[in-house]
C-alpha positions as CSV (number, residue, x, y, z in Angstrom):
1,M,-1.9,23.6,-9.7
2,D,-1.5,22.0,-13.2
3,A,1.1,19.6,-11.8
4,A,-1.1,18.5,-8.9
5,A,-4.1,18.2,-11.2
6,T,-2.1,15.8,-13.7
7,P,-2.3,12.7,-11.6
8,V,-6.0,13.3,-10.9
9,R,-6.8,13.7,-14.6
10,G,-4.8,10.5,-15.3
11,S,-6.6,8.5,-12.6
12,Y,-9.9,9.9,-13.8
13,A,-9.2,8.9,-17.3
14,R,-8.4,5.3,-16.2
15,E,-11.5,5.0,-14.0
16,L,-13.7,6.5,-16.9
17,S,-12.1,4.0,-19.4
18,G,-13.0,1.1,-17.2
19,F,-16.5,2.5,-16.7
20,H,-17.0,2.9,-20.4
21,L,-15.7,-0.5,-21.1
22,M,-18.1,-2.1,-18.6
23,Q,-21.0,0.0,-20.0
24,S,-20.2,-0.8,-23.5
25,R,-20.3,-4.6,-22.8
26,A,-23.5,-4.3,-21.0
27,C,-25.1,-2.3,-23.6
28,A,-23.9,-4.6,-26.5
29,V,-25.7,-7.4,-24.5
30,T,-28.9,-5.4,-23.9
31,V,-29.0,-4.3,-27.6
32,I,-28.7,-7.8,-28.9
33,V,-31.6,-8.8,-26.7
34,L,-33.7,-6.0,-27.9
35,V,-32.8,-6.5,-31.6
36,L,-33.8,-10.2,-31.3
37,L,-37.1,-9.3,-29.3
38,G,-38.0,-7.0,-32.2
39,F,-39.4,-10.0,-34.0
40,V,-42.6,-9.3,-32.0
41,L,-42.8,-5.7,-33.4
42,D,-42.2,-7.1,-37.0
43,F,-45.1,-9.7,-36.6
44,A,-47.4,-6.8,-35.2
45,V,-46.6,-4.2,-37.7
46,Y,-45.0,-5.7,-40.9
47,P,-46.0,-9.4,-40.7
48,D,-45.3,-9.8,-44.5
49,Q,-41.7,-8.6,-44.0
50,M,-41.2,-10.8,-40.9
51,A,-38.9,-13.4,-42.6
52,R,-36.7,-10.9,-44.2
53,F,-36.4,-8.8,-41.2
54,A,-35.5,-11.9,-39.1
55,V,-32.5,-12.5,-41.2
56,F,-31.3,-8.9,-41.0
57,R,-31.9,-8.8,-37.0
58,F,-29.9,-12.1,-36.8
59,I,-26.9,-10.5,-38.9
60,T,-27.1,-7.2,-36.9
61,S,-26.9,-9.3,-33.6
62,I,-24.0,-11.2,-35.1
63,G,-22.2,-8.0,-35.8
64,I,-23.0,-6.6,-32.4
65,L,-21.7,-9.8,-30.7
66,A,-18.5,-9.4,-32.8
67,G,-18.0,-6.1,-31.5
68,L,-18.5,-7.3,-27.9
69,G,-15.9,-9.9,-28.5
70,V,-13.5,-7.2,-29.6
71,L,-14.2,-5.5,-26.4
72,Y,-12.5,-8.3,-24.5
73,T,-9.3,-8.0,-26.5
74,A,-6.4,-5.6,-25.6
75,F,-7.1,-3.6,-28.8
76,G,-10.8,-3.3,-27.7
77,R,-9.7,-2.1,-24.2
78,R,-7.4,0.5,-25.7
79,H,-9.9,1.7,-28.3
80,V,-13.3,1.3,-26.4
81,H,-14.9,4.4,-27.7
82,A,-14.2,3.6,-31.4
83,V,-15.3,0.0,-31.1
84,T,-18.5,1.0,-29.4
85,F,-19.2,3.6,-32.1
86,V,-18.8,1.1,-34.6
87,W,-21.0,-1.6,-33.1
88,L,-23.8,1.1,-32.3
89,T,-24.2,1.9,-36.0
90,F,-25.3,-1.8,-36.8
91,P,-28.6,-1.4,-35.2
92,Q,-29.1,2.0,-36.8
93,L,-28.3,0.8,-40.2
94,M,-30.7,-2.2,-39.7
95,I,-33.5,0.2,-38.7
96,A,-32.8,2.6,-41.6
97,W,-33.0,-0.3,-44.0
98,M,-36.3,-1.4,-42.5
99,I,-37.5,2.2,-43.0
100,H,-36.3,2.1,-46.5
101,V,-38.0,-1.0,-47.7
102,T,-41.4,-0.4,-45.7
103,Q,-43.0,3.1,-45.6
104,G,-40.0,5.4,-45.7
105,E,-41.1,8.8,-43.5
106,A,-44.3,7.1,-42.5
107,S,-42.5,4.0,-41.0
108,L,-42.9,3.5,-37.4
109,F,-39.4,2.2,-37.0
110,Y,-38.0,5.9,-36.8
111,A,-38.8,5.5,-33.1
112,G,-36.1,2.8,-32.9
113,L,-33.6,5.4,-34.0
114,I,-34.7,7.9,-31.4
115,L,-34.6,5.1,-28.8
116,T,-31.0,4.2,-29.8
117,I,-29.8,7.9,-29.6
118,F,-31.3,8.2,-26.0
119,A,-29.6,5.0,-25.1
120,V,-26.3,6.4,-26.2
121,G,-26.7,9.5,-24.0
122,T,-28.1,7.8,-20.9
123,L,-27.0,4.2,-20.7
124,F,-23.6,4.8,-22.4
125,P,-22.6,8.5,-21.9
126,V,-19.2,8.4,-23.7
127,G,-19.0,12.2,-24.0
128,Y,-21.3,14.8,-25.5
129,M,-19.2,15.1,-28.7
130,Y,-19.5,11.4,-29.3
131,T,-23.3,11.6,-28.6
132,L,-23.7,14.5,-31.0
133,A,-21.7,12.7,-33.8
134,F,-23.7,9.6,-33.4
135,G,-26.9,11.7,-33.5
136,V,-25.9,13.4,-36.8
137,L,-24.8,10.2,-38.2
138,T,-28.4,8.7,-37.3
139,L,-30.0,11.8,-38.9
140,L,-28.0,11.3,-42.2
141,V,-28.9,7.7,-42.2
142,Y,-32.5,8.3,-41.8
143,W,-32.6,10.9,-44.5
144,G,-30.8,8.5,-46.8
145,A,-33.4,5.8,-46.1
146,C,-36.2,8.1,-46.9
147,V,-34.8,10.0,-49.9
148,T,-33.3,6.9,-51.7
149,R,-36.3,4.7,-51.6
150,E,-38.5,4.2,-54.7
151,G,-40.6,7.2,-55.0
152,G,-38.5,9.4,-52.5
153,V,-40.0,11.4,-49.9
154,V,-43.8,11.5,-50.3
155,D,-45.0,13.2,-47.1
156,H,-42.6,16.1,-46.5
157,G,-44.3,17.3,-43.5
158,Q,-44.1,14.0,-41.8
159,F,-40.5,13.8,-43.0
160,L,-39.6,17.1,-41.5
161,F,-41.5,16.3,-38.2
162,H,-39.7,13.1,-37.8
163,S,-36.2,14.8,-38.7
164,T,-37.0,17.4,-36.0
165,I,-37.8,15.0,-33.5
166,I,-34.6,13.1,-34.2
167,L,-32.7,16.4,-33.7
168,F,-34.4,17.2,-30.5
169,A,-33.4,13.7,-29.3
170,V,-29.8,14.4,-30.2
171,A,-29.8,17.7,-28.6
172,A,-31.5,16.4,-25.3
173,S,-29.1,13.5,-25.2
174,S,-25.9,15.5,-25.8
175,V,-27.1,18.0,-23.0
176,Y,-27.7,15.1,-20.7
177,T,-24.4,13.6,-21.5
178,F,-22.5,16.9,-21.0
179,Y,-24.0,17.4,-17.5
180,N,-23.7,13.7,-16.7
181,E,-20.0,13.8,-17.5
182,R,-19.5,17.0,-15.5
183,G,-21.2,15.5,-12.6
184,R,-19.3,12.2,-12.6
185,R,-16.0,14.1,-12.9
186,Q,-17.1,16.3,-9.7
187,M,-17.8,13.1,-8.0
188,F,-14.6,11.6,-8.7
189,E,-12.6,14.6,-7.6
190,L,-14.7,14.7,-4.3
191,K,-13.9,10.9,-3.8
192,D,-10.2,11.4,-4.7
193,E,-9.9,14.4,-2.2
194,L,-11.7,12.2,0.5
195,A,-9.3,9.4,-0.2
196,Q,-6.3,11.9,0.3
197,K,-7.8,13.2,3.5
198,N,-8.2,9.7,4.7
199,E,-4.6,8.9,3.9
200,E,-3.4,12.2,5.7
201,L,-5.6,11.4,8.7
202,E,-4.0,7.8,8.8
203,R,-0.5,9.3,8.5
204,T,-1.4,11.7,11.4
205,N,-2.7,8.9,13.6
206,R,0.3,6.9,13.0
207,S,2.6,9.8,13.8
208,L,0.7,10.5,16.9
209,A,0.8,6.8,18.0
210,D,4.5,6.9,17.4
211,I,5.0,10.1,19.5
212,K,2.9,8.7,22.2
213,G,5.0,5.6,22.3
214,Q,8.3,7.6,22.3
215,M,6.9,9.9,25.0
216,L,6.0,6.9,27.2
217,Q,9.4,5.4,26.4
218,Q,11.2,8.6,27.5
219,E,9.1,8.8,30.6
220,K,10.3,5.2,31.6
221,M,13.9,6.1,30.6
222,A,13.8,9.2,32.8
223,A,12.5,7.2,35.7
224,L,15.2,4.6,35.2
225,G,17.9,7.2,34.7
226,T,17.0,8.8,38.0
227,L,16.8,5.3,39.8
228,S,20.2,4.1,38.1
229,A,22.0,7.3,39.1
230,G,20.9,6.9,42.8
231,L,21.8,3.3,42.5
232,L,25.1,4.0,41.2
233,H,25.9,6.5,43.8
234,E,24.8,4.1,46.6
235,V,26.3,1.0,45.3
236,N,29.6,2.4,44.1
237,N,30.9,3.1,47.6
238,P,30.3,-0.4,49.0
239,V,31.6,-1.9,45.7
240,N,34.8,0.1,45.9
241,F,35.3,-0.9,49.4
242,C,34.9,-4.5,48.4
243,M,37.1,-4.1,45.5
244,M,39.8,-2.6,47.8
245,A,39.2,-5.4,50.3
246,I,39.8,-8.0,47.5
247,D,42.8,-6.4,46.1
248,V,44.4,-6.4,49.7
249,A,43.4,-10.1,50.2
250,L,44.9,-10.9,46.8
251,E,48.3,-9.7,48.2
252,D,48.0,-11.8,51.3
253,P,50.7,-14.5,51.5
254,A,47.8,-17.0,52.2
255,A,46.1,-16.0,48.9
256,Q,49.5,-16.2,47.1
257,A,50.0,-19.7,48.6
258,S,46.6,-21.1,47.7
259,P,45.4,-21.2,44.1
260,M,42.0,-22.1,45.3
261,L,41.7,-19.0,47.5
262,R,43.1,-16.8,44.8
263,E,40.6,-18.1,42.3
264,C,37.7,-17.4,44.6
265,L,39.0,-13.8,45.2
266,D,39.4,-13.3,41.4
267,D,35.9,-14.5,40.9
268,A,34.6,-12.1,43.7
269,K,36.3,-9.3,42.0
270,Q,34.9,-10.0,38.7
271,G,31.4,-10.2,40.2
272,M,31.9,-6.7,41.8
273,Q,33.1,-5.4,38.4
274,R,30.0,-6.9,36.8
275,V,27.7,-5.0,39.3
276,Q,29.6,-1.8,38.5
277,Y,29.1,-2.4,34.8
278,I,25.5,-3.1,34.9
279,V,24.8,-0.1,37.0
280,S,26.9,2.1,34.7
281,D,25.0,0.6,31.6
282,L,21.7,1.4,33.1
283,K,22.8,5.0,33.5
284,T,24.2,5.2,30.0
285,F,21.0,3.7,28.7
286,A,18.7,5.7,30.5
287,Y,20.1,9.2,29.9
288,R,19.2,9.6,26.3
289,N,20.8,12.5,24.2
290,E,18.4,14.3,22.3
291,N,21.1,15.3,19.9
292,V,21.6,12.5,17.3
293,D,25.1,13.7,16.7
294,G,26.0,13.2,20.3
295,G,29.5,12.0,19.5
296,A,31.6,9.0,18.4
297,F,31.4,5.6,20.2
298,L,32.6,2.1,19.6
299,L,29.7,-0.1,18.5
300,E,31.3,-3.0,20.5
301,R,30.9,-0.9,23.6
302,A,27.3,-0.4,23.1
303,L,26.8,-4.1,22.1
304,D,28.6,-5.3,25.3
305,A,26.3,-3.0,27.4
306,A,23.1,-4.3,25.6
307,V,24.2,-7.9,26.0
308,R,24.7,-7.4,29.8
309,L,21.4,-5.7,30.2
310,V,19.6,-8.6,28.5
311,G,21.7,-11.2,30.2
312,H,18.7,-12.6,32.3
313,E,16.6,-12.9,29.0
314,T,19.4,-14.5,26.8
315,K,20.7,-16.8,29.5
316,G,21.5,-20.2,28.0
317,I,21.4,-18.7,24.3
318,P,24.8,-18.4,22.6
319,I,25.5,-15.0,21.2
320,R,28.0,-15.1,18.5
321,R,29.6,-11.9,17.1
322,V,30.9,-11.5,13.6
323,I,32.7,-7.9,13.7
324,T,34.5,-6.8,10.6
325,G,35.7,-3.4,9.6
326,E,35.6,-0.1,11.4
327,T,32.9,0.0,14.2
328,L,33.5,3.6,15.5
329,V,30.2,5.3,14.7
330,R,28.4,8.6,15.6
331,G,25.2,9.1,17.2
332,D,23.2,8.7,20.4
333,E,24.9,5.8,22.2
334,A,22.1,5.2,24.7
335,A,19.5,5.1,22.0
336,I,21.5,2.6,19.9
337,I,21.9,0.5,23.1
338,G,18.1,0.6,23.5
339,V,17.7,-0.7,19.9
340,L,20.1,-3.5,20.4
341,I,18.4,-4.4,23.8
342,N,15.0,-4.5,22.0
343,L,16.2,-6.6,19.1
344,L,18.3,-9.1,21.3
345,S,15.1,-9.4,23.6
346,N,12.8,-10.1,20.8
347,A,15.3,-12.8,19.3
348,A,15.5,-14.5,22.7
349,L,11.8,-14.5,23.2
350,A,11.3,-16.0,19.7
351,L,13.9,-18.8,20.4
352,R,12.4,-19.7,23.7
353,K,8.7,-19.5,22.1
354,G,9.8,-21.8,19.4
355,A,11.7,-24.1,21.6
356,M,14.6,-24.4,19.1
357,E,17.0,-27.4,19.6
358,S,20.2,-25.4,19.0
359,P,19.1,-21.6,19.6
360,E,21.6,-19.0,18.5
361,I,21.9,-15.2,18.0
362,V,24.4,-13.8,15.5
363,I,25.4,-10.2,15.6
364,G,27.3,-8.9,12.6
365,T,28.8,-5.6,11.5
366,S,30.3,-4.6,8.2
367,E,31.3,-1.5,6.5
368,D,29.0,0.0,3.7
369,G,30.6,3.1,2.3
370,E,30.3,5.9,4.9
371,R,27.9,3.8,7.0
372,V,28.2,0.8,9.3
373,R,25.6,-2.0,8.8
374,I,24.6,-4.0,11.8
375,T,22.6,-7.3,11.7
376,V,20.9,-9.2,14.6
377,C,20.0,-12.8,13.3
378,D,18.4,-15.7,15.2
379,N,17.5,-19.1,13.9
380,G,14.1,-19.1,15.6
381,P,10.6,-19.8,14.2
382,G,10.7,-16.8,11.9
383,I,7.7,-14.2,11.3
384,A,4.8,-15.0,9.5
385,A,4.3,-13.3,6.1
386,E,1.2,-11.5,7.0
387,N,2.9,-10.0,10.1
388,L,6.2,-9.1,8.4
389,R,4.9,-5.9,6.7
390,R,3.5,-4.8,10.0
391,V,6.2,-5.4,12.6
392,F,7.1,-1.7,12.7
393,E,3.7,-0.4,13.1
394,P,2.9,1.3,16.6
395,F,1.0,-1.0,19.1
396,F,1.2,-4.0,16.6
397,T,2.2,-7.2,18.6
398,T,1.7,-10.9,18.3
399,R,2.2,-11.5,22.1
400,E,-0.6,-12.1,24.6
401,V,-2.6,-9.3,26.2
402,G,-0.4,-7.6,29.0
403,Q,2.8,-9.0,27.6
404,G,3.6,-5.9,25.7
405,L,2.4,-2.7,23.9
406,G,3.9,-3.3,20.6
407,L,5.9,-0.1,20.6
408,G,9.4,-1.5,20.8
409,L,10.1,-1.9,17.1
410,S,8.3,1.2,16.2
411,I,10.6,3.2,18.5
412,C,13.6,1.4,17.1
413,Y,12.6,2.4,13.6
414,S,12.2,6.0,14.5
415,V,15.6,6.0,16.4
416,I,17.4,4.5,13.4
417,E,15.6,7.0,11.1
418,R,16.8,10.0,13.2
419,H,20.3,8.6,12.6
420,G,19.8,8.8,8.9
421,G,19.5,5.0,8.5
422,H,16.9,2.4,7.8
423,L,15.7,-0.6,10.0
424,A,14.6,-3.4,7.9
425,V,13.5,-7.1,8.7
426,E,13.8,-10.4,6.6
427,S,12.5,-13.7,7.8
428,K,11.9,-17.2,6.6
429,P,9.1,-19.0,8.5
430,G,10.5,-21.9,10.4
431,E,14.1,-21.1,9.8
432,W,15.4,-17.4,10.7
433,T,14.8,-13.9,11.3
434,T,17.3,-11.0,10.6
435,F,17.0,-7.3,11.6
436,T,19.4,-4.9,9.7
437,F,20.1,-1.1,10.4
438,D,22.9,1.2,9.5
439,L,24.7,4.1,11.4
440,P,27.0,6.8,10.2
441,R,30.7,6.1,10.7
442,A,32.4,8.6,13.0
443,G,34.6,10.0,10.1
444,G,32.1,9.8,7.3
445,E,29.4,12.1,6.1
446,R,25.8,11.3,6.9
């Protein structure tokens, strides 16, 4: 409980400090205006003292203005309560001096002391202890102004009455400050709790969107798996017959004697093999293994399958491979083929959309401890900075309506996470985009 409450207390203290700083600055400006407007009171009540009071009002305003300036420094921001306490004493000392040189306990200026106490408790509630301390200081200053004047206290009844009123003001202001601070803290805790609930709700919504996208993808893959299994069964037999016929034809003396005929038969055989590979790749891709530790497989094999399956999208775009180090990895081969297909498809789309003069996709692998790092890079138009941090969000897409759901990269991100890795993107607008992910080596620890 204490550990959980500590961040809240820290956040509350920072917010409260900022609030007090703002209030102190605003109150300083207000007090300067009120002190200067007091010229009117001086003229109405003590016109004979007006010139002398004007000088002290001006000096007091300069002192408060200096305190306001300190509040805009790093020192003032760190010690806002102490600085505020100091500049608040300036008007109290000024009023006490006016009481001292006028009528003492009978002076009407005692109301100014009370007004300042209430202002501290309501306009600038720094805490009931501060308010209490300020009130006690004000009372002592008032007593000093009355007792030390020439003749001392004359009307003890009025002196006691005014002192009692000041004490009442201190008590009322301190109580108000206490409950005001308590209510503000409760309000902050409620706001903080609401913010946490909103964050949890956002995480839940993102998780649900991700799950929904994965379920949709799994349904597609299941349908594709069923279709490809039937297709493999139906296609294999006639393809095998064709392969046998081509092999027989290649042994024919006519084929042996004619290089052109032999070349045509070799091309036909390669075409039949390509049909077999594509149907087999579809079956491998569609039948996802729920167990990430599905087994070891060669990354080159998965890459070959992915390149064949996106051949119609990457047609005319050179795909260069930079394979270094060990590429025997462990995981769900079909899922990794899906990730590669998505990255290659996006790269091809970006290159065609950008109408690049020399489009190229580079696929690289390298060893990184017990992991194998894979990169897919294109020299396309890149990704805008405002979109870069959102590319893995479910349903985020820059394509036109109907051209995609914006789930591909989100699903890829989840697949790589399930393999204990991380899918990241870097891009320089107008030049290149690189996607990087890592997989566990077959012989390494995850």
